[in-house]
mmCIF file of the N, C-alpha and C atoms, coordinates in Angstrom:
data_MODEL
# 
_entry.id   MODEL 
# 
loop_
_atom_site.group_PDB 
_atom_site.id 
_atom_site.type_symbol 
_atom_site.label_atom_id 
_atom_site.label_alt_id 
_atom_site.label_comp_id 
_atom_site.label_asym_id 
_atom_site.label_entity_id 
_atom_site.label_seq_id 
_atom_site.pdbx_PDB_ins_code 
_atom_site.Cartn_x 
_atom_site.Cartn_y 
_atom_site.Cartn_z 
_atom_site.occupancy 
_atom_site.B_iso_or_equiv 
_atom_site.pdbx_formal_charge 
_atom_site.auth_seq_id 
_atom_site.auth_comp_id 
_atom_site.auth_asym_id 
_atom_site.auth_atom_id 
_atom_site.pdbx_PDB_model_num 
ATOM 1   N N  . MET A 1 1  ? 83.923  113.248 107.229 1.00 0.00 ? 1  MET A N  1 
ATOM 2   C CA . MET A 1 1  ? 85.299  113.563 106.936 1.00 0.00 ? 1  MET A CA 1 
ATOM 3   C C  . MET A 1 1  ? 85.843  112.469 106.009 1.00 0.00 ? 1  MET A C  1 
ATOM 4   N N  . SER A 1 2  ? 86.493  112.864 104.912 1.00 0.00 ? 2  SER A N  1 
ATOM 5   C CA . SER A 1 2  ? 87.031  111.892 103.965 1.00 0.00 ? 2  SER A CA 1 
ATOM 6   C C  . SER A 1 2  ? 88.452  111.501 104.365 1.00 0.00 ? 2  SER A C  1 
ATOM 7   N N  . GLU A 1 3  ? 88.775  110.228 104.139 1.00 0.00 ? 3  GLU A N  1 
ATOM 8   C CA . GLU A 1 3  ? 90.099  109.726 104.477 1.00 0.00 ? 3  GLU A CA 1 
ATOM 9   C C  . GLU A 1 3  ? 91.046  109.967 103.309 1.00 0.00 ? 3  GLU A C  1 
ATOM 10  N N  . THR A 1 4  ? 92.269  110.421 103.591 1.00 0.00 ? 4  THR A N  1 
ATOM 11  C CA . THR A 1 4  ? 93.234  110.645 102.522 1.00 0.00 ? 4  THR A CA 1 
ATOM 12  C C  . THR A 1 4  ? 93.795  109.298 102.067 1.00 0.00 ? 4  THR A C  1 
ATOM 13  N N  . PRO A 1 5  ? 94.098  109.169 100.771 1.00 0.00 ? 5  PRO A N  1 
ATOM 14  C CA . PRO A 1 5  ? 94.637  107.901 100.291 1.00 0.00 ? 5  PRO A CA 1 
ATOM 15  C C  . PRO A 1 5  ? 96.005  107.610 100.909 1.00 0.00 ? 5  PRO A C  1 
ATOM 16  N N  . ALA A 1 6  ? 96.293  106.334 101.069 1.00 0.00 ? 6  ALA A N  1 
ATOM 17  C CA . ALA A 1 6  ? 97.564  105.931 101.668 1.00 0.00 ? 6  ALA A CA 1 
ATOM 18  C C  . ALA A 1 6  ? 98.722  106.380 100.784 1.00 0.00 ? 6  ALA A C  1 
ATOM 19  N N  . LYS A 1 7  ? 99.753  106.907 101.402 1.00 0.00 ? 7  LYS A N  1 
ATOM 20  C CA . LYS A 1 7  ? 100.946 107.345 100.690 1.00 0.00 ? 7  LYS A CA 1 
ATOM 21  C C  . LYS A 1 7  ? 101.778 106.105 100.360 1.00 0.00 ? 7  LYS A C  1 
ATOM 22  N N  . THR A 1 8  ? 102.345 106.065 99.157  1.00 0.00 ? 8  THR A N  1 
ATOM 23  C CA . THR A 1 8  ? 103.154 104.938 98.717  1.00 0.00 ? 8  THR A CA 1 
ATOM 24  C C  . THR A 1 8  ? 104.634 105.277 98.877  1.00 0.00 ? 8  THR A C  1 
ATOM 25  N N  . CYS A 1 9  ? 105.418 104.268 99.199  1.00 0.00 ? 9  CYS A N  1 
ATOM 26  C CA . CYS A 1 9  ? 106.877 104.417 99.340  1.00 0.00 ? 9  CYS A CA 1 
ATOM 27  C C  . CYS A 1 9  ? 107.451 104.998 98.046  1.00 0.00 ? 9  CYS A C  1 
ATOM 28  N N  . ILE A 1 10 ? 108.401 105.930 98.171  1.00 0.00 ? 10 ILE A N  1 
ATOM 29  C CA . ILE A 1 10 ? 108.966 106.567 96.980  1.00 0.00 ? 10 ILE A CA 1 
ATOM 30  C C  . ILE A 1 10 ? 110.229 105.869 96.481  1.00 0.00 ? 10 ILE A C  1 
ATOM 31  N N  . TYR A 1 11 ? 110.598 104.726 97.074  1.00 0.00 ? 11 TYR A N  1 
ATOM 32  C CA . TYR A 1 11 ? 111.739 103.962 96.569  1.00 0.00 ? 11 TYR A CA 1 
ATOM 33  C C  . TYR A 1 11 ? 111.379 103.463 95.178  1.00 0.00 ? 11 TYR A C  1 
ATOM 34  N N  . PRO A 1 12 ? 112.286 103.581 94.192  1.00 0.00 ? 12 PRO A N  1 
ATOM 35  C CA . PRO A 1 12 ? 111.972 103.160 92.823  1.00 0.00 ? 12 PRO A CA 1 
ATOM 36  C C  . PRO A 1 12 ? 111.480 101.714 92.750  1.00 0.00 ? 12 PRO A C  1 
ATOM 37  N N  . GLY A 1 13 ? 110.282 101.543 92.201  1.00 0.00 ? 13 GLY A N  1 
ATOM 38  C CA . GLY A 1 13 ? 109.709 100.218 92.008  1.00 0.00 ? 13 GLY A CA 1 
ATOM 39  C C  . GLY A 1 13 ? 108.957 99.663  93.203  1.00 0.00 ? 13 GLY A C  1 
ATOM 40  N N  . CYS A 1 14 ? 108.981 100.341 94.343  1.00 0.00 ? 14 CYS A N  1 
ATOM 41  C CA . CYS A 1 14 ? 108.292 99.841  95.537  1.00 0.00 ? 14 CYS A CA 1 
ATOM 42  C C  . CYS A 1 14 ? 106.833 100.272 95.516  1.00 0.00 ? 14 CYS A C  1 
ATOM 43  N N  . GLU A 1 15 ? 105.961 99.343  95.812  1.00 0.00 ? 15 GLU A N  1 
ATOM 44  C CA . GLU A 1 15 ? 104.523 99.624  95.826  1.00 0.00 ? 15 GLU A CA 1 
ATOM 45  C C  . GLU A 1 15 ? 103.957 99.574  97.248  1.00 0.00 ? 15 GLU A C  1 
ATOM 46  N N  . ARG A 1 16 ? 104.819 99.385  98.226  1.00 0.00 ? 16 ARG A N  1 
ATOM 47  C CA . ARG A 1 16 ? 104.369 99.246  99.617  1.00 0.00 ? 16 ARG A CA 1 
ATOM 48  C C  . ARG A 1 16 ? 103.905 100.599 100.168 1.00 0.00 ? 16 ARG A C  1 
ATOM 49  N N  . PRO A 1 17 ? 103.010 100.566 101.139 1.00 0.00 ? 17 PRO A N  1 
ATOM 50  C CA . PRO A 1 17 ? 102.580 101.840 101.750 1.00 0.00 ? 17 PRO A CA 1 
ATOM 51  C C  . PRO A 1 17 ? 103.708 102.428 102.608 1.00 0.00 ? 17 PRO A C  1 
ATOM 52  N N  . ALA A 1 18 ? 103.767 103.742 102.619 1.00 0.00 ? 18 ALA A N  1 
ATOM 53  C CA . ALA A 1 18 ? 104.751 104.437 103.456 1.00 0.00 ? 18 ALA A CA 1 
ATOM 54  C C  . ALA A 1 18 ? 104.376 104.246 104.923 1.00 0.00 ? 18 ALA A C  1 
ATOM 55  N N  . VAL A 1 19 ? 105.367 104.379 105.782 1.00 0.00 ? 19 VAL A N  1 
ATOM 56  C CA . VAL A 1 19 ? 105.145 104.276 107.218 1.00 0.00 ? 19 VAL A CA 1 
ATOM 57  C C  . VAL A 1 19 ? 104.152 105.366 107.632 1.00 0.00 ? 19 VAL A C  1 
ATOM 58  N N  . PRO A 1 20 ? 103.223 105.055 108.523 1.00 0.00 ? 20 PRO A N  1 
ATOM 59  C CA . PRO A 1 20 ? 102.270 106.092 108.952 1.00 0.00 ? 20 PRO A CA 1 
ATOM 60  C C  . PRO A 1 20 ? 102.963 107.224 109.716 1.00 0.00 ? 20 PRO A C  1 
ATOM 61  N N  . PRO A 1 21 ? 102.337 108.387 109.742 1.00 0.00 ? 21 PRO A N  1 
ATOM 62  C CA . PRO A 1 21 ? 102.950 109.510 110.466 1.00 0.00 ? 21 PRO A CA 1 
ATOM 63  C C  . PRO A 1 21 ? 103.044 109.221 111.969 1.00 0.00 ? 21 PRO A C  1 
ATOM 64  N N  . ASN A 1 22 ? 103.981 109.879 112.611 1.00 0.00 ? 22 ASN A N  1 
ATOM 65  C CA . ASN A 1 22 ? 104.147 109.746 114.048 1.00 0.00 ? 22 ASN A CA 1 
ATOM 66  C C  . ASN A 1 22 ? 102.911 110.325 114.738 1.00 0.00 ? 22 ASN A C  1 
ATOM 67  N N  . PRO A 1 23 ? 102.370 109.640 115.729 1.00 0.00 ? 23 PRO A N  1 
ATOM 68  C CA . PRO A 1 23 ? 101.173 110.175 116.420 1.00 0.00 ? 23 PRO A CA 1 
ATOM 69  C C  . PRO A 1 23 ? 101.425 111.499 117.134 1.00 0.00 ? 23 PRO A C  1 
ATOM 70  N N  . LEU A 1 24 ? 102.679 111.821 117.413 1.00 0.00 ? 24 LEU A N  1 
ATOM 71  C CA . LEU A 1 24 ? 102.989 113.091 118.083 1.00 0.00 ? 24 LEU A CA 1 
ATOM 72  C C  . LEU A 1 24 ? 103.078 114.260 117.110 1.00 0.00 ? 24 LEU A C  1 
ATOM 73  N N  . GLY A 1 25 ? 102.991 113.966 115.810 1.00 0.00 ? 25 GLY A N  1 
ATOM 74  C CA . GLY A 1 25 ? 103.008 115.028 114.812 1.00 0.00 ? 25 GLY A CA 1 
ATOM 75  C C  . GLY A 1 25 ? 104.173 114.901 113.858 1.00 0.00 ? 25 GLY A C  1 
ATOM 76  N N  . GLY A 1 26 ? 104.229 115.831 112.946 1.00 0.00 ? 26 GLY A N  1 
ATOM 77  C CA . GLY A 1 26 ? 105.282 115.828 111.944 1.00 0.00 ? 26 GLY A CA 1 
ATOM 78  C C  . GLY A 1 26 ? 104.784 115.240 110.633 1.00 0.00 ? 26 GLY A C  1 
ATOM 79  N N  . PRO A 1 27 ? 105.560 115.386 109.593 1.00 0.00 ? 27 PRO A N  1 
ATOM 80  C CA . PRO A 1 27 ? 105.142 114.894 108.279 1.00 0.00 ? 27 PRO A CA 1 
ATOM 81  C C  . PRO A 1 27 ? 105.213 113.366 108.208 1.00 0.00 ? 27 PRO A C  1 
ATOM 82  N N  . GLN A 1 28 ? 104.424 112.817 107.313 1.00 0.00 ? 28 GLN A N  1 
ATOM 83  C CA . GLN A 1 28 ? 104.461 111.376 107.105 1.00 0.00 ? 28 GLN A CA 1 
ATOM 84  C C  . GLN A 1 28 ? 105.755 110.996 106.385 1.00 0.00 ? 28 GLN A C  1 
ATOM 85  N N  . PRO A 1 29 ? 106.416 109.932 106.821 1.00 0.00 ? 29 PRO A N  1 
ATOM 86  C CA . PRO A 1 29 ? 107.621 109.487 106.119 1.00 0.00 ? 29 PRO A CA 1 
ATOM 87  C C  . PRO A 1 29 ? 107.312 109.141 104.663 1.00 0.00 ? 29 PRO A C  1 
ATOM 88  N N  . SER A 1 30 ? 108.324 109.185 103.824 1.00 0.00 ? 30 SER A N  1 
ATOM 89  C CA . SER A 1 30 ? 108.152 108.913 102.397 1.00 0.00 ? 30 SER A CA 1 
ATOM 90  C C  . SER A 1 30 ? 108.473 107.477 102.017 1.00 0.00 ? 30 SER A C  1 
ATOM 91  N N  . PHE A 1 31 ? 109.027 106.708 102.954 1.00 0.00 ? 31 PHE A N  1 
ATOM 92  C CA . PHE A 1 31 ? 109.444 105.350 102.652 1.00 0.00 ? 31 PHE A CA 1 
ATOM 93  C C  . PHE A 1 31 ? 108.659 104.341 103.483 1.00 0.00 ? 31 PHE A C  1 
ATOM 94  N N  . CYS A 1 32 ? 108.663 103.089 103.011 1.00 0.00 ? 32 CYS A N  1 
ATOM 95  C CA . CYS A 1 32 ? 107.972 102.019 103.722 1.00 0.00 ? 32 CYS A CA 1 
ATOM 96  C C  . CYS A 1 32 ? 108.825 101.544 104.900 1.00 0.00 ? 32 CYS A C  1 
ATOM 97  N N  . ASP A 1 33 ? 108.423 100.445 105.504 1.00 0.00 ? 33 ASP A N  1 
ATOM 98  C CA . ASP A 1 33 ? 109.122 99.965  106.695 1.00 0.00 ? 33 ASP A CA 1 
ATOM 99  C C  . ASP A 1 33 ? 110.341 99.093  106.390 1.00 0.00 ? 33 ASP A C  1 
ATOM 100 N N  . LEU A 1 34 ? 110.685 98.895  105.121 1.00 0.00 ? 34 LEU A N  1 
ATOM 101 C CA . LEU A 1 34 ? 111.886 98.138  104.795 1.00 0.00 ? 34 LEU A CA 1 
ATOM 102 C C  . LEU A 1 34 ? 113.113 98.986  105.113 1.00 0.00 ? 34 LEU A C  1 
ATOM 103 N N  . GLU A 1 35 ? 114.013 98.436  105.885 1.00 0.00 ? 35 GLU A N  1 
ATOM 104 C CA . GLU A 1 35 ? 115.183 99.184  106.338 1.00 0.00 ? 35 GLU A CA 1 
ATOM 105 C C  . GLU A 1 35 ? 116.043 99.695  105.180 1.00 0.00 ? 35 GLU A C  1 
ATOM 106 N N  . GLU A 1 36 ? 116.126 98.909  104.097 1.00 0.00 ? 36 GLU A N  1 
ATOM 107 C CA . GLU A 1 36 ? 116.963 99.307  102.958 1.00 0.00 ? 36 GLU A CA 1 
ATOM 108 C C  . GLU A 1 36 ? 116.308 100.372 102.075 1.00 0.00 ? 36 GLU A C  1 
ATOM 109 N N  . HIS A 1 37 ? 115.052 100.712 102.327 1.00 0.00 ? 37 HIS A N  1 
ATOM 110 C CA . HIS A 1 37 ? 114.387 101.775 101.569 1.00 0.00 ? 37 HIS A CA 1 
ATOM 111 C C  . HIS A 1 37 ? 114.537 103.081 102.344 1.00 0.00 ? 37 HIS A C  1 
ATOM 112 N N  . ASN A 1 38 ? 115.531 103.856 101.927 1.00 0.00 ? 38 ASN A N  1 
ATOM 113 C CA . ASN A 1 38 ? 115.797 105.146 102.564 1.00 0.00 ? 38 ASN A CA 1 
ATOM 114 C C  . ASN A 1 38 ? 116.283 106.113 101.494 1.00 0.00 ? 38 ASN A C  1 
ATOM 115 N N  . ALA A 1 39 ? 116.531 107.339 101.866 1.00 0.00 ? 39 ALA A N  1 
ATOM 116 C CA . ALA A 1 39 ? 116.899 108.372 100.893 1.00 0.00 ? 39 ALA A CA 1 
ATOM 117 C C  . ALA A 1 39 ? 118.178 108.023 100.140 1.00 0.00 ? 39 ALA A C  1 
ATOM 118 N N  . LEU A 1 40 ? 119.186 107.520 100.830 1.00 0.00 ? 40 LEU A N  1 
ATOM 119 C CA . LEU A 1 40 ? 120.459 107.207 100.175 1.00 0.00 ? 40 LEU A CA 1 
ATOM 120 C C  . LEU A 1 40 ? 120.303 106.070 99.167  1.00 0.00 ? 40 LEU A C  1 
ATOM 121 N N  . THR A 1 41 ? 119.700 104.967 99.591  1.00 0.00 ? 41 THR A N  1 
ATOM 122 C CA . THR A 1 41 ? 119.578 103.829 98.675  1.00 0.00 ? 41 THR A CA 1 
ATOM 123 C C  . THR A 1 41 ? 118.618 104.141 97.530  1.00 0.00 ? 41 THR A C  1 
ATOM 124 N N  . ALA A 1 42 ? 117.610 104.975 97.765  1.00 0.00 ? 42 ALA A N  1 
ATOM 125 C CA . ALA A 1 42 ? 116.701 105.374 96.685  1.00 0.00 ? 42 ALA A CA 1 
ATOM 126 C C  . ALA A 1 42 ? 117.468 106.195 95.644  1.00 0.00 ? 42 ALA A C  1 
ATOM 127 N N  . HIS A 1 43 ? 118.325 107.095 96.101  1.00 0.00 ? 43 HIS A N  1 
ATOM 128 C CA . HIS A 1 43 ? 119.143 107.899 95.193  1.00 0.00 ? 43 HIS A CA 1 
ATOM 129 C C  . HIS A 1 43 ? 120.076 106.998 94.377  1.00 0.00 ? 43 HIS A C  1 
ATOM 130 N N  . GLN A 1 44 ? 120.715 106.057 95.042  1.00 0.00 ? 44 GLN A N  1 
ATOM 131 C CA . GLN A 1 44 ? 121.624 105.133 94.360  1.00 0.00 ? 44 GLN A CA 1 
ATOM 132 C C  . GLN A 1 44 ? 120.874 104.286 93.328  1.00 0.00 ? 44 GLN A C  1 
ATOM 133 N N  . GLU A 1 45 ? 119.672 103.829 93.669  1.00 0.00 ? 45 GLU A N  1 
ATOM 134 C CA . GLU A 1 45 ? 118.886 103.019 92.736  1.00 0.00 ? 45 GLU A CA 1 
ATOM 135 C C  . GLU A 1 45 ? 118.449 103.847 91.530  1.00 0.00 ? 45 GLU A C  1 
ATOM 136 N N  . ARG A 1 46 ? 118.055 105.111 91.747  1.00 0.00 ? 46 ARG A N  1 
ATOM 137 C CA . ARG A 1 46 ? 117.693 105.980 90.621  1.00 0.00 ? 46 ARG A CA 1 
ATOM 138 C C  . ARG A 1 46 ? 118.877 106.199 89.698  1.00 0.00 ? 46 ARG A C  1 
ATOM 139 N N  . GLN A 1 47 ? 120.080 106.378 90.270  1.00 0.00 ? 47 GLN A N  1 
ATOM 140 C CA . GLN A 1 47 ? 121.283 106.538 89.454  1.00 0.00 ? 47 GLN A CA 1 
ATOM 141 C C  . GLN A 1 47 ? 121.563 105.264 88.655  1.00 0.00 ? 47 GLN A C  1 
ATOM 142 N N  . ARG A 1 48 ? 121.423 104.095 89.299  1.00 0.00 ? 48 ARG A N  1 
ATOM 143 C CA . ARG A 1 48 ? 121.661 102.822 88.623  1.00 0.00 ? 48 ARG A CA 1 
ATOM 144 C C  . ARG A 1 48 ? 120.686 102.638 87.470  1.00 0.00 ? 48 ARG A C  1 
ATOM 145 N N  . LEU A 1 49 ? 119.413 102.942 87.711  1.00 0.00 ? 49 LEU A N  1 
ATOM 146 C CA . LEU A 1 49 ? 118.403 102.801 86.660  1.00 0.00 ? 49 LEU A CA 1 
ATOM 147 C C  . LEU A 1 49 ? 118.666 103.758 85.500  1.00 0.00 ? 49 LEU A C  1 
ATOM 148 N N  . ALA A 1 50 ? 119.110 104.981 85.806  1.00 0.00 ? 50 ALA A N  1 
ATOM 149 C CA . ALA A 1 50 ? 119.417 105.945 84.750  1.00 0.00 ? 50 ALA A CA 1 
ATOM 150 C C  . ALA A 1 50 ? 120.595 105.454 83.908  1.00 0.00 ? 50 ALA A C  1 
ATOM 151 N N  . LYS A 1 51 ? 121.591 104.864 84.556  1.00 0.00 ? 51 LYS A N  1 
ATOM 152 C CA . LYS A 1 51 ? 122.748 104.337 83.824  1.00 0.00 ? 51 LYS A CA 1 
ATOM 153 C C  . LYS A 1 51 ? 122.340 103.173 82.929  1.00 0.00 ? 51 LYS A C  1 
ATOM 154 N N  . VAL A 1 52 ? 121.506 102.288 83.443  1.00 0.00 ? 52 VAL A N  1 
ATOM 155 C CA . VAL A 1 52 ? 121.030 101.149 82.644  1.00 0.00 ? 52 VAL A CA 1 
ATOM 156 C C  . VAL A 1 52 ? 120.264 101.658 81.423  1.00 0.00 ? 52 VAL A C  1 
ATOM 157 N N  . THR A 1 53 ? 119.408 102.647 81.627  1.00 0.00 ? 53 THR A N  1 
ATOM 158 C CA . THR A 1 53 ? 118.632 103.215 80.521  1.00 0.00 ? 53 THR A CA 1 
ATOM 159 C C  . THR A 1 53 ? 119.545 103.868 79.489  1.00 0.00 ? 53 THR A C  1 
ATOM 160 N N  . SER A 1 54 ? 120.524 104.648 79.947  1.00 0.00 ? 54 SER A N  1 
ATOM 161 C CA . SER A 1 54 ? 121.413 105.318 78.986  1.00 0.00 ? 54 SER A CA 1 
ATOM 162 C C  . SER A 1 54 ? 122.287 104.298 78.264  1.00 0.00 ? 54 SER A C  1 
ATOM 163 N N  . ASP A 1 55 ? 122.716 103.241 78.950  1.00 0.00 ? 55 ASP A N  1 
ATOM 164 C CA . ASP A 1 55 ? 123.506 102.186 78.304  1.00 0.00 ? 55 ASP A CA 1 
ATOM 165 C C  . ASP A 1 55 ? 122.679 101.474 77.237  1.00 0.00 ? 55 ASP A C  1 
ATOM 166 N N  . GLN A 1 56 ? 121.411 101.228 77.540  1.00 0.00 ? 56 GLN A N  1 
ATOM 167 C CA . GLN A 1 56 ? 120.529 100.570 76.551  1.00 0.00 ? 56 GLN A CA 1 
ATOM 168 C C  . GLN A 1 56 ? 120.319 101.466 75.347  1.00 0.00 ? 56 GLN A C  1 
ATOM 169 N N  . GLN A 1 57 ? 120.121 102.758 75.569  1.00 0.00 ? 57 GLN A N  1 
ATOM 170 C CA . GLN A 1 57 ? 119.927 103.685 74.447  1.00 0.00 ? 57 GLN A CA 1 
ATOM 171 C C  . GLN A 1 57 ? 121.192 103.801 73.619  1.00 0.00 ? 57 GLN A C  1 
ATOM 172 N N  . ALA A 1 58 ? 122.357 103.807 74.271  1.00 0.00 ? 58 ALA A N  1 
ATOM 173 C CA . ALA A 1 58 ? 123.626 103.873 73.537  1.00 0.00 ? 58 ALA A CA 1 
ATOM 174 C C  . ALA A 1 58 ? 123.806 102.613 72.692  1.00 0.00 ? 58 ALA A C  1 
ATOM 175 N N  . GLY A 1 59 ? 123.413 101.487 73.226  1.00 0.00 ? 59 GLY A N  1 
ATOM 176 C CA . GLY A 1 59 ? 123.501 100.235 72.484  1.00 0.00 ? 59 GLY A CA 1 
ATOM 177 C C  . GLY A 1 59 ? 122.618 100.244 71.252  1.00 0.00 ? 59 GLY A C  1 
ATOM 178 N N  . ARG A 1 60 ? 121.442 100.825 71.378  1.00 0.00 ? 60 ARG A N  1 
ATOM 179 C CA . ARG A 1 60 ? 120.533 100.928 70.217  1.00 0.00 ? 60 ARG A CA 1 
ATOM 180 C C  . ARG A 1 60 ? 121.113 101.845 69.159  1.00 0.00 ? 60 ARG A C  1 
ATOM 181 N N  . ARG A 1 61 ? 121.738 102.954 69.576  1.00 0.00 ? 61 ARG A N  1 
ATOM 182 C CA . ARG A 1 61 ? 122.322 103.889 68.611  1.00 0.00 ? 61 ARG A CA 1 
ATOM 183 C C  . ARG A 1 61 ? 123.473 103.229 67.857  1.00 0.00 ? 61 ARG A C  1 
ATOM 184 N N  . GLU A 1 62 ? 124.272 102.448 68.560  1.00 0.00 ? 62 GLU A N  1 
ATOM 185 C CA . GLU A 1 62 ? 125.407 101.774 67.905  1.00 0.00 ? 62 GLU A CA 1 
ATOM 186 C C  . GLU A 1 62 ? 124.928 100.732 66.911  1.00 0.00 ? 62 GLU A C  1 
ATOM 187 N N  . SER A 1 63 ? 123.847 100.023 67.229  1.00 0.00 ? 63 SER A N  1 
ATOM 188 C CA . SER A 1 63 ? 123.358 98.993  66.313  1.00 0.00 ? 63 SER A CA 1 
ATOM 189 C C  . SER A 1 63 ? 122.614 99.608  65.122  1.00 0.00 ? 63 SER A C  1 
ATOM 190 N N  . ASP A 1 64 ? 122.132 100.842 65.261  1.00 0.00 ? 64 ASP A N  1 
ATOM 191 C CA . ASP A 1 64 ? 121.437 101.528 64.152  1.00 0.00 ? 64 ASP A CA 1 
ATOM 192 C C  . ASP A 1 64 ? 122.430 102.036 63.104  1.00 0.00 ? 64 ASP A C  1 
ATOM 193 N N  . GLY A 1 65 ? 123.654 102.308 63.510  1.00 0.00 ? 65 GLY A N  1 
ATOM 194 C CA . GLY A 1 65 ? 124.642 102.959 62.660  1.00 0.00 ? 65 GLY A CA 1 
ATOM 195 C C  . GLY A 1 65 ? 125.283 102.029 61.719  1.00 0.00 ? 65 GLY A C  1 
# 
């Protein structure tokens, strides 16, 4: 039987392994064991990163003109 590769935390920029599945069943969690890595903070971080990227692109457009 082949072992499945470890799932990685889906928090932006996190490389830690996700928490293992509960032995009683259910899907494997998507985040690591860091308390601040959860669905809400991941969403907020993705929004922050998107804003930083769009601000950088806007800055490049202004300097090109």
